[in-house]
PyMOL Python script that loads the backbone (N, CA, C, O; Angstrom):
from pymol import cmd

cmd.read_pdbstr("""\
ATOM      1  N   MET A   1     -25.646  20.038   8.817  1.00  0.00           N
ATOM      2  CA  MET A   1     -25.944  19.742  10.419  1.00  0.00           C
ATOM      3  C   MET A   1     -25.523  18.613  11.133  1.00  0.00           C
ATOM      4  O   MET A   1     -26.123  17.659  10.636  1.00  0.00           O
ATOM      5  N   GLN A   2     -24.919  18.295  11.893  1.00  0.00           N
ATOM      6  CA  GLN A   2     -24.242  17.147  12.687  1.00  0.00           C
ATOM      7  C   GLN A   2     -25.041  16.416  13.624  1.00  0.00           C
ATOM      8  O   GLN A   2     -25.779  17.170  14.258  1.00  0.00           O
ATOM      9  N   ARG A   3     -25.134  15.369  13.888  1.00  0.00           N
ATOM     10  CA  ARG A   3     -25.767  14.474  14.926  1.00  0.00           C
ATOM     11  C   ARG A   3     -24.798  13.843  15.485  1.00  0.00           C
ATOM     12  O   ARG A   3     -23.979  13.131  14.904  1.00  0.00           O
ATOM     13  N   GLY A   4     -24.863  14.120  16.842  1.00  0.00           N
ATOM     14  CA  GLY A   4     -24.050  13.445  17.843  1.00  0.00           C
ATOM     15  C   GLY A   4     -22.429  13.516  17.329  1.00  0.00           C
ATOM     16  O   GLY A   4     -21.625  12.613  17.560  1.00  0.00           O
ATOM     17  N   GLY A   5     -22.129  14.675  16.641  1.00  0.00           N
ATOM     18  CA  GLY A   5     -20.577  15.030  16.601  1.00  0.00           C
ATOM     19  C   GLY A   5     -20.458  14.301  14.755  1.00  0.00           C
ATOM     20  O   GLY A   5     -19.458  14.471  14.058  1.00  0.00           O
ATOM     21  N   LEU A   6     -21.297  13.776  14.442  1.00  0.00           N
ATOM     22  CA  LEU A   6     -21.309  12.881  13.170  1.00  0.00           C
ATOM     23  C   LEU A   6     -21.974  13.853  11.840  1.00  0.00           C
ATOM     24  O   LEU A   6     -23.061  14.431  11.868  1.00  0.00           O
ATOM     25  N   PRO A   7     -21.157  13.844  10.895  1.00  0.00           N
ATOM     26  CA  PRO A   7     -21.838  14.732   9.661  1.00  0.00           C
ATOM     27  C   PRO A   7     -23.249  14.100   9.183  1.00  0.00           C
ATOM     28  O   PRO A   7     -23.326  12.873   9.247  1.00  0.00           O
ATOM     29  N   GLU A   8     -24.164  14.684   8.798  1.00  0.00           N
ATOM     30  CA  GLU A   8     -25.465  14.400   8.415  1.00  0.00           C
ATOM     31  C   GLU A   8     -25.295  13.388   7.563  1.00  0.00           C
ATOM     32  O   GLU A   8     -26.280  12.650   7.572  1.00  0.00           O
ATOM     33  N   ASP A   9     -24.411  13.030   6.793  1.00  0.00           N
ATOM     34  CA  ASP A   9     -24.298  11.989   5.745  1.00  0.00           C
ATOM     35  C   ASP A   9     -23.349  11.156   5.982  1.00  0.00           C
ATOM     36  O   ASP A   9     -22.732  10.572   5.092  1.00  0.00           O
ATOM     37  N   ALA A  10     -23.129  11.014   7.292  1.00  0.00           N
ATOM     38  CA  ALA A  10     -22.067   9.844   7.947  1.00  0.00           C
ATOM     39  C   ALA A  10     -22.756   8.521   7.862  1.00  0.00           C
ATOM     40  O   ALA A  10     -23.966   8.739   7.790  1.00  0.00           O
ATOM     41  N   VAL A  11     -22.500   7.255   7.840  1.00  0.00           N
ATOM     42  CA  VAL A  11     -22.939   6.066   7.781  1.00  0.00           C
ATOM     43  C   VAL A  11     -22.309   5.269   9.091  1.00  0.00           C
ATOM     44  O   VAL A  11     -21.090   5.095   9.116  1.00  0.00           O
ATOM     45  N   VAL A  12     -22.928   4.905   9.908  1.00  0.00           N
ATOM     46  CA  VAL A  12     -22.729   4.141  11.087  1.00  0.00           C
ATOM     47  C   VAL A  12     -22.661   2.515  10.787  1.00  0.00           C
ATOM     48  O   VAL A  12     -23.678   1.936  10.402  1.00  0.00           O
ATOM     49  N   LEU A  13     -21.715   1.976  10.934  1.00  0.00           N
ATOM     50  CA  LEU A  13     -21.903   0.316  10.976  1.00  0.00           C
ATOM     51  C   LEU A  13     -21.705  -0.400  12.505  1.00  0.00           C
ATOM     52  O   LEU A  13     -20.869  -0.071  13.347  1.00  0.00           O
ATOM     53  N   SER A  14     -22.502  -1.244  12.590  1.00  0.00           N
ATOM     54  CA  SER A  14     -22.112  -1.906  13.758  1.00  0.00           C
ATOM     55  C   SER A  14     -20.579  -2.897  13.692  1.00  0.00           C
ATOM     56  O   SER A  14     -20.163  -3.280  12.599  1.00  0.00           O
ATOM     57  N   ALA A  15     -19.977  -3.172  14.752  1.00  0.00           N
ATOM     58  CA  ALA A  15     -18.826  -4.053  14.403  1.00  0.00           C
ATOM     59  C   ALA A  15     -19.297  -5.148  13.848  1.00  0.00           C
ATOM     60  O   ALA A  15     -18.547  -5.716  13.054  1.00  0.00           O
ATOM     61  N   ALA A  16     -20.488  -5.667  14.078  1.00  0.00           N
ATOM     62  CA  ALA A  16     -20.763  -7.062  13.059  1.00  0.00           C
ATOM     63  C   ALA A  16     -21.201  -6.775  11.808  1.00  0.00           C
ATOM     64  O   ALA A  16     -21.265  -7.689  10.985  1.00  0.00           O
ATOM     65  N   GLU A  17     -21.561  -5.504  11.473  1.00  0.00           N
ATOM     66  CA  GLU A  17     -21.851  -5.049  10.079  1.00  0.00           C
ATOM     67  C   GLU A  17     -20.604  -4.798   9.487  1.00  0.00           C
ATOM     68  O   GLU A  17     -20.438  -5.137   8.316  1.00  0.00           O
ATOM     69  N   LEU A  18     -19.687  -4.246  10.128  1.00  0.00           N
ATOM     70  CA  LEU A  18     -18.233  -4.011   9.708  1.00  0.00           C
ATOM     71  C   LEU A  18     -17.538  -5.422   9.103  1.00  0.00           C
ATOM     72  O   LEU A  18     -16.896  -5.578   8.065  1.00  0.00           O
ATOM     73  N   ALA A  19     -17.861  -6.255  10.005  1.00  0.00           N
ATOM     74  CA  ALA A  19     -17.072  -7.573  10.134  1.00  0.00           C
ATOM     75  C   ALA A  19     -17.829  -8.379   8.842  1.00  0.00           C
ATOM     76  O   ALA A  19     -17.079  -9.071   8.155  1.00  0.00           O
ATOM     77  N   ASP A  20     -18.906  -8.345   8.561  1.00  0.00           N
ATOM     78  CA  ASP A  20     -19.876  -8.999   7.623  1.00  0.00           C
ATOM     79  C   ASP A  20     -19.492  -8.296   6.257  1.00  0.00           C
ATOM     80  O   ASP A  20     -19.462  -9.006   5.252  1.00  0.00           O
ATOM     81  N   LEU A  21     -19.193  -6.933   6.151  1.00  0.00           N
ATOM     82  CA  LEU A  21     -18.442  -6.331   5.093  1.00  0.00           C
ATOM     83  C   LEU A  21     -17.307  -6.888   4.799  1.00  0.00           C
ATOM     84  O   LEU A  21     -17.204  -7.608   3.805  1.00  0.00           O
ATOM     85  N   GLN A  22     -16.151  -6.605   5.730  1.00  0.00           N
ATOM     86  CA  GLN A  22     -15.086  -7.209   5.664  1.00  0.00           C
ATOM     87  C   GLN A  22     -14.862  -8.430   4.700  1.00  0.00           C
ATOM     88  O   GLN A  22     -14.164  -8.506   3.689  1.00  0.00           O
ATOM     89  N   ASP A  23     -15.803  -9.527   5.421  1.00  0.00           N
ATOM     90  CA  ASP A  23     -15.943 -10.808   5.088  1.00  0.00           C
ATOM     91  C   ASP A  23     -16.376 -10.683   3.539  1.00  0.00           C
ATOM     92  O   ASP A  23     -15.554 -10.999   2.680  1.00  0.00           O
ATOM     93  N   ARG A  24     -17.396 -10.320   3.250  1.00  0.00           N
ATOM     94  CA  ARG A  24     -17.802 -10.280   1.743  1.00  0.00           C
ATOM     95  C   ARG A  24     -16.757  -9.574   0.815  1.00  0.00           C
ATOM     96  O   ARG A  24     -16.503 -10.067  -0.284  1.00  0.00           O
ATOM     97  N   LEU A  25     -16.191  -8.505   1.215  1.00  0.00           N
ATOM     98  CA  LEU A  25     -14.951  -7.939   0.180  1.00  0.00           C
ATOM     99  C   LEU A  25     -13.810  -9.166   0.116  1.00  0.00           C
ATOM    100  O   LEU A  25     -13.217  -9.536  -0.898  1.00  0.00           O
ATOM    101  N   PHE A  26     -13.704  -9.548   1.099  1.00  0.00           N
ATOM    102  CA  PHE A  26     -12.436 -10.757   1.061  1.00  0.00           C
ATOM    103  C   PHE A  26     -13.240 -11.747  -0.330  1.00  0.00           C
ATOM    104  O   PHE A  26     -12.844 -11.901  -1.486  1.00  0.00           O
ATOM    105  N   GLN A  27     -14.388 -12.246   0.306  1.00  0.00           N
ATOM    106  CA  GLN A  27     -14.646 -13.139  -0.898  1.00  0.00           C
ATOM    107  C   GLN A  27     -14.814 -12.960  -2.300  1.00  0.00           C
ATOM    108  O   GLN A  27     -14.720 -13.771  -3.221  1.00  0.00           O
ATOM    109  N   LEU A  28     -15.125 -11.547  -2.286  1.00  0.00           N
ATOM    110  CA  LEU A  28     -14.914 -10.838  -3.751  1.00  0.00           C
ATOM    111  C   LEU A  28     -13.603 -11.031  -4.323  1.00  0.00           C
ATOM    112  O   LEU A  28     -13.315 -11.439  -5.448  1.00  0.00           O
ATOM    113  N   ARG A  29     -12.702 -10.603  -3.182  1.00  0.00           N
ATOM    114  CA  ARG A  29     -11.022 -10.707  -3.869  1.00  0.00           C
ATOM    115  C   ARG A  29     -10.873 -11.868  -4.398  1.00  0.00           C
ATOM    116  O   ARG A  29     -10.346 -12.079  -5.491  1.00  0.00           O
ATOM    117  N   CYS A  30     -11.443 -12.889  -3.466  1.00  0.00           N
ATOM    118  CA  CYS A  30     -10.693 -14.642  -3.557  1.00  0.00           C
ATOM    119  C   CYS A  30     -11.449 -14.624  -4.956  1.00  0.00           C
ATOM    120  O   CYS A  30     -10.735 -14.899  -5.920  1.00  0.00           O
ATOM    121  N   ALA A  31     -12.538 -14.394  -5.166  1.00  0.00           N
ATOM    122  CA  ALA A  31     -13.472 -14.569  -6.427  1.00  0.00           C
ATOM    123  C   ALA A  31     -12.450 -14.230  -7.697  1.00  0.00           C
ATOM    124  O   ALA A  31     -12.045 -14.977  -8.587  1.00  0.00           O
ATOM    125  N   ALA A  32     -12.188 -12.829  -7.446  1.00  0.00           N
ATOM    126  CA  ALA A  32     -11.499 -12.403  -8.782  1.00  0.00           C
ATOM    127  C   ALA A  32     -10.099 -12.964  -8.877  1.00  0.00           C
ATOM    128  O   ALA A  32      -9.694 -13.094 -10.032  1.00  0.00           O
ATOM    129  N   GLU A  33      -9.210 -13.352  -7.839  1.00  0.00           N
ATOM    130  CA  GLU A  33      -8.178 -13.950  -7.812  1.00  0.00           C
ATOM    131  C   GLU A  33      -8.167 -15.479  -8.239  1.00  0.00           C
ATOM    132  O   GLU A  33      -7.144 -15.996  -8.688  1.00  0.00           O
ATOM    133  N   ASP A  34      -9.381 -16.192  -8.073  1.00  0.00           N
ATOM    134  CA  ASP A  34      -9.564 -17.319  -8.606  1.00  0.00           C
ATOM    135  C   ASP A  34      -9.764 -17.309 -10.492  1.00  0.00           C
ATOM    136  O   ASP A  34      -9.269 -18.034 -11.355  1.00  0.00           O
ATOM    137  N   VAL A  35     -10.504 -16.396 -10.551  1.00  0.00           N
ATOM    138  CA  VAL A  35     -10.760 -15.822 -12.242  1.00  0.00           C
ATOM    139  C   VAL A  35      -9.118 -15.643 -12.950  1.00  0.00           C
ATOM    140  O   VAL A  35      -8.802 -16.229 -13.985  1.00  0.00           O
ATOM    141  N   VAL A  36      -8.329 -14.878 -12.306  1.00  0.00           N
ATOM    142  CA  VAL A  36      -6.950 -15.019 -12.824  1.00  0.00           C
ATOM    143  C   VAL A  36      -5.995 -16.116 -12.925  1.00  0.00           C
ATOM    144  O   VAL A  36      -5.116 -16.322 -13.762  1.00  0.00           O
ATOM    145  N   THR A  37      -6.377 -16.822 -11.824  1.00  0.00           N
ATOM    146  CA  THR A  37      -5.281 -17.955 -11.936  1.00  0.00           C
ATOM    147  C   THR A  37      -6.094 -19.226 -12.824  1.00  0.00           C
ATOM    148  O   THR A  37      -5.383 -20.109 -13.304  1.00  0.00           O
ATOM    149  N   ALA A  38      -7.422 -19.279 -13.000  1.00  0.00           N
ATOM    150  CA  ALA A  38      -8.024 -20.035 -13.914  1.00  0.00           C
ATOM    151  C   ALA A  38      -7.387 -19.661 -15.324  1.00  0.00           C
ATOM    152  O   ALA A  38      -7.018 -20.524 -16.120  1.00  0.00           O
ATOM    153  N   ALA A  39      -7.285 -18.148 -15.580  1.00  0.00           N
ATOM    154  CA  ALA A  39      -6.758 -17.670 -17.040  1.00  0.00           C
ATOM    155  C   ALA A  39      -5.419 -18.151 -17.062  1.00  0.00           C
ATOM    156  O   ALA A  39      -4.893 -18.671 -18.045  1.00  0.00           O
ATOM    157  N   GLU A  40      -4.956 -17.993 -16.112  1.00  0.00           N
ATOM    158  CA  GLU A  40      -3.094 -18.203 -16.143  1.00  0.00           C
ATOM    159  C   GLU A  40      -2.944 -19.668 -16.032  1.00  0.00           C
ATOM    160  O   GLU A  40      -1.771 -20.016 -16.176  1.00  0.00           O
ATOM    161  N   ASP A  41      -3.875 -20.746 -15.795  1.00  0.00           N
ATOM    162  CA  ASP A  41      -3.841 -22.166 -15.673  1.00  0.00           C
ATOM    163  C   ASP A  41      -4.465 -22.672 -17.137  1.00  0.00           C
ATOM    164  O   ASP A  41      -4.572 -23.876 -17.375  1.00  0.00           O
ATOM    165  N   GLY A  42      -4.867 -21.657 -18.092  1.00  0.00           N
ATOM    166  CA  GLY A  42      -5.478 -22.038 -19.218  1.00  0.00           C
ATOM    167  C   GLY A  42      -6.856 -22.427 -19.362  1.00  0.00           C
ATOM    168  O   GLY A  42      -7.213 -23.230 -20.224  1.00  0.00           O
ATOM    169  N   ALA A  43      -7.767 -21.795 -18.414  1.00  0.00           N
ATOM    170  CA  ALA A  43      -9.096 -22.463 -18.221  1.00  0.00           C
ATOM    171  C   ALA A  43      -9.850 -21.860 -19.994  1.00  0.00           C
ATOM    172  O   ALA A  43      -9.463 -20.891 -20.646  1.00  0.00           O
ATOM    173  N   ASP A  44     -10.571 -22.485 -20.222  1.00  0.00           N
ATOM    174  CA  ASP A  44     -11.468 -22.566 -21.358  1.00  0.00           C
ATOM    175  C   ASP A  44     -12.282 -21.067 -21.182  1.00  0.00           C
ATOM    176  O   ASP A  44     -12.496 -20.541 -20.090  1.00  0.00           O
ATOM    177  N   SER A  45     -12.746 -20.418 -22.705  1.00  0.00           N
ATOM    178  CA  SER A  45     -13.620 -19.386 -22.269  1.00  0.00           C
ATOM    179  C   SER A  45     -14.702 -19.687 -21.476  1.00  0.00           C
ATOM    180  O   SER A  45     -14.746 -19.114 -20.388  1.00  0.00           O
ATOM    181  N   GLY A  46     -15.625 -20.483 -21.775  1.00  0.00           N
ATOM    182  CA  GLY A  46     -16.622 -21.029 -21.172  1.00  0.00           C
ATOM    183  C   GLY A  46     -16.617 -20.861 -19.776  1.00  0.00           C
ATOM    184  O   GLY A  46     -17.448 -20.153 -19.207  1.00  0.00           O
ATOM    185  N   GLU A  47     -15.370 -21.721 -18.964  1.00  0.00           N
ATOM    186  CA  GLU A  47     -15.132 -21.395 -17.904  1.00  0.00           C
ATOM    187  C   GLU A  47     -14.777 -20.198 -17.297  1.00  0.00           C
ATOM    188  O   GLU A  47     -15.319 -19.944 -16.221  1.00  0.00           O
ATOM    189  N   LEU A  48     -13.787 -19.223 -17.871  1.00  0.00           N
ATOM    190  CA  LEU A  48     -13.947 -18.094 -17.780  1.00  0.00           C
ATOM    191  C   LEU A  48     -15.052 -17.088 -17.527  1.00  0.00           C
ATOM    192  O   LEU A  48     -15.002 -16.177 -16.700  1.00  0.00           O
ATOM    193  N   ARG A  49     -16.014 -17.357 -18.311  1.00  0.00           N
ATOM    194  CA  ARG A  49     -17.015 -16.768 -18.593  1.00  0.00           C
ATOM    195  C   ARG A  49     -18.201 -16.852 -17.433  1.00  0.00           C
ATOM    196  O   ARG A  49     -18.881 -15.931 -16.981  1.00  0.00           O
ATOM    197  N   ARG A  50     -18.223 -18.373 -17.077  1.00  0.00           N
ATOM    198  CA  ARG A  50     -19.022 -18.813 -15.822  1.00  0.00           C
ATOM    199  C   ARG A  50     -18.146 -17.883 -14.605  1.00  0.00           C
ATOM    200  O   ARG A  50     -18.915 -17.277 -13.860  1.00  0.00           O
ATOM    201  N   MET A  51     -17.155 -17.750 -14.400  1.00  0.00           N
ATOM    202  CA  MET A  51     -16.446 -17.546 -13.096  1.00  0.00           C
ATOM    203  C   MET A  51     -16.464 -16.123 -13.097  1.00  0.00           C
ATOM    204  O   MET A  51     -16.458 -15.559 -12.003  1.00  0.00           O
ATOM    205  N   ALA A  52     -16.485 -15.395 -14.229  1.00  0.00           N
ATOM    206  CA  ALA A  52     -16.740 -14.041 -14.108  1.00  0.00           C
ATOM    207  C   ALA A  52     -18.407 -13.446 -14.075  1.00  0.00           C
ATOM    208  O   ALA A  52     -18.838 -12.357 -13.695  1.00  0.00           O
ATOM    209  N   ALA A  53     -18.927 -14.325 -14.487  1.00  0.00           N
ATOM    210  CA  ALA A  53     -20.290 -14.118 -14.144  1.00  0.00           C
ATOM    211  C   ALA A  53     -20.581 -14.083 -12.943  1.00  0.00           C
ATOM    212  O   ALA A  53     -21.276 -13.156 -12.528  1.00  0.00           O
ATOM    213  N   GLY A  54     -20.099 -15.130 -12.049  1.00  0.00           N
ATOM    214  CA  GLY A  54     -20.129 -15.211 -10.433  1.00  0.00           C
ATOM    215  C   GLY A  54     -19.633 -14.075  -9.794  1.00  0.00           C
ATOM    216  O   GLY A  54     -20.272 -13.577  -8.867  1.00  0.00           O
ATOM    217  N   LEU A  55     -18.234 -13.448 -10.291  1.00  0.00           N
ATOM    218  CA  LEU A  55     -17.780 -12.400  -9.981  1.00  0.00           C
ATOM    219  C   LEU A  55     -18.592 -11.230  -9.813  1.00  0.00           C
ATOM    220  O   LEU A  55     -18.558 -10.541  -8.794  1.00  0.00           O
ATOM    221  N   VAL A  56     -19.424 -10.967 -10.946  1.00  0.00           N
ATOM    222  CA  VAL A  56     -20.576  -9.994 -10.982  1.00  0.00           C
ATOM    223  C   VAL A  56     -21.520 -10.160  -9.917  1.00  0.00           C
ATOM    224  O   VAL A  56     -21.855  -9.150  -9.298  1.00  0.00           O
ATOM    225  N   GLN A  57     -21.921 -11.087  -9.658  1.00  0.00           N
ATOM    226  CA  GLN A  57     -23.062 -11.486  -9.037  1.00  0.00           C
ATOM    227  C   GLN A  57     -22.432 -11.257  -7.459  1.00  0.00           C
ATOM    228  O   GLN A  57     -23.168 -10.847  -6.562  1.00  0.00           O
ATOM    229  N   GLU A  58     -21.221 -11.518  -7.262  1.00  0.00           N
ATOM    230  CA  GLU A  58     -20.654 -11.056  -5.804  1.00  0.00           C
ATOM    231  C   GLU A  58     -20.391  -9.697  -5.839  1.00  0.00           C
ATOM    232  O   GLU A  58     -20.518  -9.165  -4.736  1.00  0.00           O
ATOM    233  N   ALA A  59     -20.012  -8.840  -6.890  1.00  0.00           N
ATOM    234  CA  ALA A  59     -20.205  -7.551  -6.779  1.00  0.00           C
ATOM    235  C   ALA A  59     -21.728  -6.716  -6.682  1.00  0.00           C
ATOM    236  O   ALA A  59     -21.940  -5.733  -5.971  1.00  0.00           O
ATOM    237  N   LYS A  60     -22.448  -7.207  -7.350  1.00  0.00           N
ATOM    238  CA  LYS A  60     -23.807  -6.706  -7.313  1.00  0.00           C
ATOM    239  C   LYS A  60     -24.256  -6.964  -5.900  1.00  0.00           C
ATOM    240  O   LYS A  60     -24.836  -5.978  -5.445  1.00  0.00           O
ATOM    241  N   GLY A  61     -24.168  -8.057  -4.988  1.00  0.00           N
ATOM    242  CA  GLY A  61     -24.433  -8.472  -3.941  1.00  0.00           C
ATOM    243  C   GLY A  61     -23.714  -7.202  -2.796  1.00  0.00           C
ATOM    244  O   GLY A  61     -24.379  -6.878  -1.812  1.00  0.00           O
ATOM    245  N   LEU A  62     -22.515  -6.646  -3.013  1.00  0.00           N
ATOM    246  CA  LEU A  62     -21.921  -5.790  -2.270  1.00  0.00           C
ATOM    247  C   LEU A  62     -22.616  -4.333  -2.388  1.00  0.00           C
ATOM    248  O   LEU A  62     -22.676  -3.487  -1.496  1.00  0.00           O
ATOM    249  N   GLU A  63     -23.075  -4.253  -3.573  1.00  0.00           N
ATOM    250  CA  GLU A  63     -23.600  -2.822  -3.875  1.00  0.00           C
ATOM    251  C   GLU A  63     -24.884  -2.511  -2.849  1.00  0.00           C
ATOM    252  O   GLU A  63     -25.399  -1.393  -2.808  1.00  0.00           O
ATOM    253  N   ARG A  64     -25.390  -3.747  -1.937  1.00  0.00           N
ATOM    254  CA  ARG A  64     -26.351  -3.248  -1.182  1.00  0.00           C
ATOM    255  C   ARG A  64     -25.855  -3.622   0.061  1.00  0.00           C
ATOM    256  O   ARG A  64     -25.477  -4.785   0.199  1.00  0.00           O
ATOM    257  N   LEU A  65     -25.784  -2.764   1.083  1.00  0.00           N
ATOM    258  CA  LEU A  65     -25.189  -3.355   2.233  1.00  0.00           C
ATOM    259  C   LEU A  65     -26.363  -3.949   3.423  1.00  0.00           C
ATOM    260  O   LEU A  65     -27.244  -3.182   3.811  1.00  0.00           O
ATOM    261  N   ARG A  66     -26.296  -5.078   3.838  1.00  0.00           N
ATOM    262  CA  ARG A  66     -27.229  -5.638   4.540  1.00  0.00           C
ATOM    263  C   ARG A  66     -27.282  -4.924   5.952  1.00  0.00           C
ATOM    264  O   ARG A  66     -28.098  -5.288   6.799  1.00  0.00           O
TER     265      ARG A  66
END
""", "prot")
cmd.dss("prot")
cmd.show_as("cartoon", "prot")
cmd.util.cbc("prot")
cmd.orient("prot")
């Protein structure tokens, strides 16, 4: 069944919610790029582990839309 022309399982975001999601995705990509850069620059395993843990936390935060 459709509501207002949208499928029943459609997700509707406001412009502000979409902008927030895009910002959070950008932050996640930047954090991933930081891990790659650190690895290429010879960061030690402890630093890479810390950065990877932060990346996981960022990704977990994205699993929940606000």
